[in-house]
C-alpha positions as CSV (number, residue, x, y, z in Angstrom):
1,X,-24.4,8.1,-17.4
2,X,-25.0,5.3,-15.0
3,X,-22.7,3.9,-12.2
4,X,-22.8,0.8,-14.1
5,X,-21.9,1.7,-17.5
6,X,-19.0,4.2,-16.0
7,X,-17.2,0.8,-14.0
8,X,-17.5,-1.0,-17.6
9,X,-16.0,1.8,-19.8
10,X,-13.3,1.8,-17.0
11,X,-12.5,-2.0,-16.9
12,X,-12.6,-1.7,-20.8
13,X,-9.9,1.0,-20.2
14,X,-7.8,-0.8,-17.9
15,X,-6.5,-3.7,-20.7
16,X,-4.2,-1.7,-22.5
17,X,-2.6,-0.1,-19.1
18,X,-2.0,-3.6,-17.7
19,X,-0.5,-4.6,-21.3
20,X,1.9,-1.4,-21.4
21,X,2.6,-2.0,-17.3
22,X,3.2,-5.8,-18.1
23,X,5.3,-5.3,-21.1
24,X,7.5,-2.4,-19.8
25,X,8.0,-4.6,-16.4
26,X,8.7,-7.6,-18.0
27,X,11.1,-6.4,-20.7
28,X,13.0,-3.7,-17.8
29,X,13.5,-7.1,-15.6
30,X,15.0,-9.3,-17.9
31,X,17.5,-6.6,-19.5
32,X,18.8,-6.2,-15.5
33,X,22.1,-8.0,-15.6
34,X,21.2,-10.4,-12.7
35,X,21.0,-14.3,-13.3
36,X,17.6,-16.0,-11.8
37,X,19.5,-18.7,-11.4
38,X,23.1,-17.3,-9.9
39,X,22.5,-19.5,-6.5
40,X,22.2,-22.3,-8.3
41,X,25.0,-21.8,-10.6
42,X,27.5,-21.1,-7.5
43,X,26.6,-23.9,-5.4
44,X,28.7,-26.7,-6.2
45,X,26.6,-29.6,-5.1
46,X,24.0,-28.8,-8.4
47,X,24.5,-30.5,-11.0
48,X,24.7,-29.0,-14.7
49,X,21.7,-31.2,-15.8
50,X,19.2,-29.4,-12.8
51,X,20.7,-26.2,-13.8
52,X,19.8,-26.8,-17.8
53,X,16.3,-28.2,-16.3
54,X,15.5,-25.5,-14.5
55,X,16.5,-23.0,-17.4
56,X,14.0,-24.7,-19.9
57,X,11.2,-24.6,-17.0
58,X,11.8,-20.7,-16.4
59,X,11.9,-20.5,-20.4
60,X,15.6,-18.5,-20.1
61,X,16.6,-20.5,-23.0
62,X,14.0,-19.0,-25.1
63,X,14.3,-15.2,-26.8
64,X,12.7,-12.6,-24.7
65,X,9.7,-11.7,-26.8
66,X,8.8,-15.5,-26.5
67,X,9.4,-15.3,-22.8
68,X,7.0,-12.7,-22.8
69,X,4.6,-14.3,-24.9
70,X,4.7,-17.6,-22.7
71,X,4.4,-15.7,-19.5
72,X,1.4,-13.1,-20.6
73,X,-0.5,-16.6,-22.3
74,X,-0.6,-18.2,-18.7
75,X,-1.3,-15.1,-17.3
76,X,-4.8,-14.4,-19.1
77,X,-5.5,-18.5,-18.1
78,X,-4.9,-17.2,-14.3
79,X,-1.6,-19.3,-13.7
80,X,0.8,-17.2,-12.5
81,X,3.6,-19.9,-13.2
82,X,6.5,-20.9,-10.8
83,X,8.9,-19.0,-8.8
84,X,12.6,-19.8,-9.2
85,X,12.5,-21.8,-5.5
86,X,9.7,-24.0,-7.9
87,X,6.9,-23.3,-5.6
88,X,3.6,-21.8,-7.3
89,X,3.6,-17.9,-7.3
90,X,0.0,-17.8,-6.6
91,X,0.5,-20.2,-3.3
92,X,3.6,-17.8,-1.8
93,X,0.7,-15.0,-2.6
94,X,-2.2,-16.1,-0.9
95,X,-0.1,-17.4,1.9
96,X,1.1,-13.7,2.8
97,X,-1.7,-11.5,1.5
98,X,-3.7,-12.0,4.3
99,X,-0.9,-10.5,6.4
100,X,-0.3,-7.4,4.1
101,X,-3.8,-6.8,4.1
102,X,-4.3,-7.1,7.9
103,X,-1.4,-4.6,8.7
104,X,-2.4,-2.2,5.6
105,X,-5.8,-2.0,6.7
106,X,-5.0,-1.2,10.3
107,X,-2.9,1.7,9.0
108,X,-5.6,2.9,7.1
109,X,-8.0,3.0,9.8
110,X,-5.7,4.6,12.4
111,X,-4.2,7.2,9.6
112,X,-7.7,8.3,9.3
113,X,-9.6,7.9,12.1
114,X,-6.4,10.2,13.3
115,X,-5.5,12.2,10.5
116,X,-8.8,14.0,9.8
117,X,-9.4,15.8,13.4
118,X,-6.3,16.7,13.7
119,X,-5.9,18.5,10.7
120,X,-9.4,20.0,11.6
121,X,-8.3,21.0,14.7
122,X,-5.3,22.6,13.3
123,X,-7.1,24.8,10.9
124,X,-9.2,25.9,13.4
125,X,-6.3,26.8,15.5
126,X,-4.7,28.7,12.4
127,X,-1.5,30.2,14.0
128,X,-1.6,29.3,17.5
129,X,1.2,27.6,19.5
130,X,-1.2,24.3,18.7
131,X,-1.3,25.1,15.0
132,X,2.8,25.6,15.2
133,X,3.9,22.7,16.9
134,X,1.6,20.3,15.2
135,X,3.0,21.6,11.7
136,X,6.3,21.3,13.4
137,X,5.3,17.4,14.4
138,X,3.9,16.5,10.9
139,X,7.1,18.1,9.2
140,X,9.4,15.7,11.2
141,X,6.8,12.6,10.8
142,X,7.0,13.3,7.0
143,X,10.9,13.5,6.8
144,X,11.7,10.7,8.8
145,X,12.8,7.6,6.8
146,X,10.6,4.9,7.7
147,X,13.5,2.4,7.6
148,X,15.4,4.1,10.2
149,X,12.4,5.1,11.9
150,X,11.6,1.1,12.0
151,X,15.6,0.2,13.4
152,X,15.1,2.9,16.2
153,X,11.8,1.3,17.2
154,X,13.2,-2.0,16.7
155,X,16.0,-1.2,18.9
156,X,13.7,0.5,21.5
157,X,11.4,-2.7,21.7
158,X,14.9,-5.0,22.1
159,X,16.0,-2.6,25.2
160,X,12.4,-2.6,26.8
161,X,11.1,-5.9,26.2
162,X,7.9,-4.3,25.5
163,X,7.2,-5.4,22.2
164,X,7.8,-8.2,20.4
165,X,10.7,-7.6,18.0
166,X,9.6,-9.5,14.9
167,X,7.1,-11.6,12.9
168,X,3.4,-11.8,13.6
169,X,2.8,-14.7,16.0
170,X,4.8,-16.0,19.1
171,X,6.1,-19.1,19.4
172,X,3.5,-20.8,22.0
173,X,0.7,-19.0,19.0
174,X,-1.2,-22.2,18.5
175,X,-1.5,-23.4,22.0
176,X,-3.3,-20.0,23.1
177,X,-6.8,-19.3,23.4
178,X,-8.8,-17.2,20.6
179,X,-8.6,-14.3,22.8
180,X,-4.9,-14.8,23.4
181,X,-4.6,-15.4,19.8
182,X,-6.0,-11.9,18.8
183,X,-4.2,-10.3,21.7
184,X,-1.0,-11.8,20.2
185,X,-1.3,-10.6,16.9
186,X,-2.5,-7.2,17.7
187,X,0.6,-6.8,20.0
188,X,3.2,-7.6,17.1
189,X,1.5,-5.1,15.1
190,X,1.7,-2.1,17.2
191,X,5.5,-1.3,16.1
192,X,5.2,-1.9,12.5
193,X,1.5,0.1,12.4
194,X,2.6,2.8,14.5
195,X,6.2,3.4,11.7
196,X,3.6,3.2,8.8
197,X,0.8,5.3,10.6
198,X,2.6,8.0,11.2
199,X,4.2,9.0,8.0
200,X,1.0,8.9,6.4
201,X,-0.6,10.7,9.6
202,X,1.5,13.5,9.0
203,X,0.5,14.0,5.3
204,X,-3.1,13.5,5.8
205,X,-3.2,16.0,8.8
206,X,-1.7,18.8,6.9
207,X,-3.3,18.0,3.9
208,X,-6.8,18.2,5.7
209,X,-5.5,21.2,7.3
210,X,-4.2,22.9,4.1
211,X,-8.1,21.9,2.5
212,X,-9.9,23.6,5.3
213,X,-8.4,26.5,5.2
214,X,-8.8,27.0,2.1
215,X,-12.5,26.7,2.4
216,X,-13.3,28.7,5.1
217,X,-11.6,31.2,3.5
218,X,-14.2,30.9,0.6
219,X,-17.2,33.4,-0.1
220,X,-19.9,31.1,0.4
221,X,-18.6,30.0,4.2
222,X,-18.0,33.7,4.9
223,X,-21.6,34.4,3.6
224,X,-23.1,31.5,5.6
225,X,-21.3,32.9,8.6
226,X,-23.1,36.8,7.7
227,X,-26.7,34.9,8.0
228,X,-26.2,34.0,11.3
229,X,-25.4,30.0,11.1
230,X,-23.4,28.7,14.0
231,X,-19.8,28.1,13.6
232,X,-20.6,24.2,14.3
233,X,-22.9,24.0,10.9
234,X,-20.8,26.2,8.7
235,X,-17.8,23.8,9.6
236,X,-19.9,20.8,9.4
237,X,-22.8,21.2,6.6
238,X,-20.8,23.6,4.1
239,X,-16.7,23.9,4.8
240,X,-15.9,20.2,5.8
241,X,-17.8,18.4,3.3
242,X,-16.2,20.2,0.5
243,X,-12.8,20.4,2.2
244,X,-12.7,16.5,2.3
245,X,-13.3,15.9,-1.4
246,X,-9.4,16.1,-2.1
247,X,-8.7,13.3,0.3
248,X,-11.2,10.7,-1.0
249,X,-8.9,10.5,-4.1
250,X,-6.1,10.1,-1.8
251,X,-8.2,7.1,-0.2
252,X,-7.9,5.5,-4.0
253,X,-4.3,5.5,-4.0
254,X,-3.7,4.1,-0.3
255,X,-6.2,1.7,-1.5
256,X,-3.8,0.2,-4.5
257,X,-1.0,0.4,-1.6
258,X,-3.5,-2.6,0.2
259,X,-1.6,-5.5,-0.5
260,X,2.1,-3.9,-1.6
261,X,2.7,-3.2,2.0
262,X,5.9,-1.4,2.8
263,X,9.2,-3.4,1.9
264,X,11.3,-1.8,3.9
265,X,9.4,-1.8,7.2
266,X,8.3,-5.5,6.9
267,X,11.9,-6.6,6.2
268,X,13.3,-4.8,9.5
269,X,10.5,-6.2,11.5
270,X,10.6,-9.6,9.6
271,X,6.7,-9.3,9.1
272,X,5.6,-12.1,6.8
273,X,4.2,-9.8,4.4
274,X,4.1,-9.5,0.5
275,X,6.2,-6.5,0.5
276,X,9.3,-8.4,2.1
277,X,8.3,-11.4,-0.5
278,X,8.3,-9.0,-3.5
279,X,11.4,-7.3,-2.2
280,X,13.3,-10.8,-2.3
281,X,11.7,-11.6,-5.2
282,X,13.3,-8.6,-6.9
283,X,16.7,-9.4,-5.4
284,X,16.6,-12.8,-6.9
285,X,15.2,-11.5,-10.4
286,X,11.9,-13.7,-9.7
287,X,10.3,-12.9,-12.6
288,X,7.4,-14.5,-12.6
289,X,6.9,-13.6,-8.5
290,X,7.8,-9.9,-9.6
291,X,5.4,-9.9,-12.7
292,X,2.7,-11.0,-10.5
293,X,3.0,-8.6,-7.4
294,X,3.2,-6.0,-10.5
295,X,0.0,-7.2,-12.2
296,X,-1.8,-7.1,-8.7
297,X,-0.5,-3.7,-7.8
298,X,-1.8,-1.9,-11.0
299,X,-5.0,-3.9,-10.9
300,X,-5.4,-2.5,-7.4
301,X,-4.3,0.9,-8.3
302,X,-6.9,1.1,-11.5
303,X,-10.0,-0.2,-9.1
304,X,-9.1,2.3,-6.5
305,X,-9.0,4.7,-8.5
306,X,-12.8,4.2,-9.8
307,X,-13.8,3.6,-6.4
308,X,-12.9,7.0,-5.1
309,X,-14.6,8.7,-8.6
310,X,-17.6,7.1,-7.2
311,X,-17.1,7.7,-3.5
312,X,-16.7,11.3,-4.5
313,X,-20.2,11.2,-6.5
314,X,-21.7,10.2,-3.3
315,X,-19.8,12.9,-1.3
316,X,-20.0,15.5,-3.4
317,X,-23.7,15.7,-5.7
318,X,-21.7,18.5,-7.7
319,X,-19.9,15.8,-9.2
320,X,-21.1,14.1,-12.5
321,X,-19.9,10.5,-13.5
322,X,-18.5,11.5,-17.1
């Protein structure tokens, strides 16, 4: 089967998956005992006519299956609808998506740049002091809650003044030169990146270490060493290529998280990303905004898995696309 036929088949398989995800998500959100117009109803300055108009505009006066049908019809046409604040959902997502994409790509870059070598070094120094220390640090990194770690770094930044304590840019950002703008954004990205990368890095390094140890103990690696191949050739040419295969699948899942971001971390650092926007939308029961973010996440998950399968084919020639 050619790659193009494989891609087309996967796209066709995506349609029923997205339908089920949208159906379950919509009904779960609508069955929640939270009124999307609760804030308006509690505001004495808002008239009953305005509340009735908003109820009709959002379709809340119709049965739940009719609401789903109206939402699905508009979504298929490419219209994500309007939020409870009256803004277009597509515009709200578009203005935050680039910020989250920037943060997510930055986290993935540093995670893989550091995680793979650390895992390899730990496997090659198995049961040494270095390996034990690395295992301990990775366990701590995986155990510490991201929300708690973000608060600790926020307190550290506030006490020392070395890092900005929130946002993506400084107040005088638009008066800076291009170089200063790049450095300013990079400065604001340091703390959120450290929080998210630390947790991902710990898991990736442990996975790489376990995979490589398993491969190094296999018969064909022992045979390659018995033939007199150098340790460098055995590790790079034979062991490493096979040990990295499961990590390609993990990359597909990380691709799915590109636009979802980390809601709690973004919330702590007041980072203007999609994660924070989605969290606020869930708390307000903003149906159109929540549904749009869920559907985008589902599409990225399927696309990420498909990308991982294709990359795995190029990494390991033994894998056949069926």
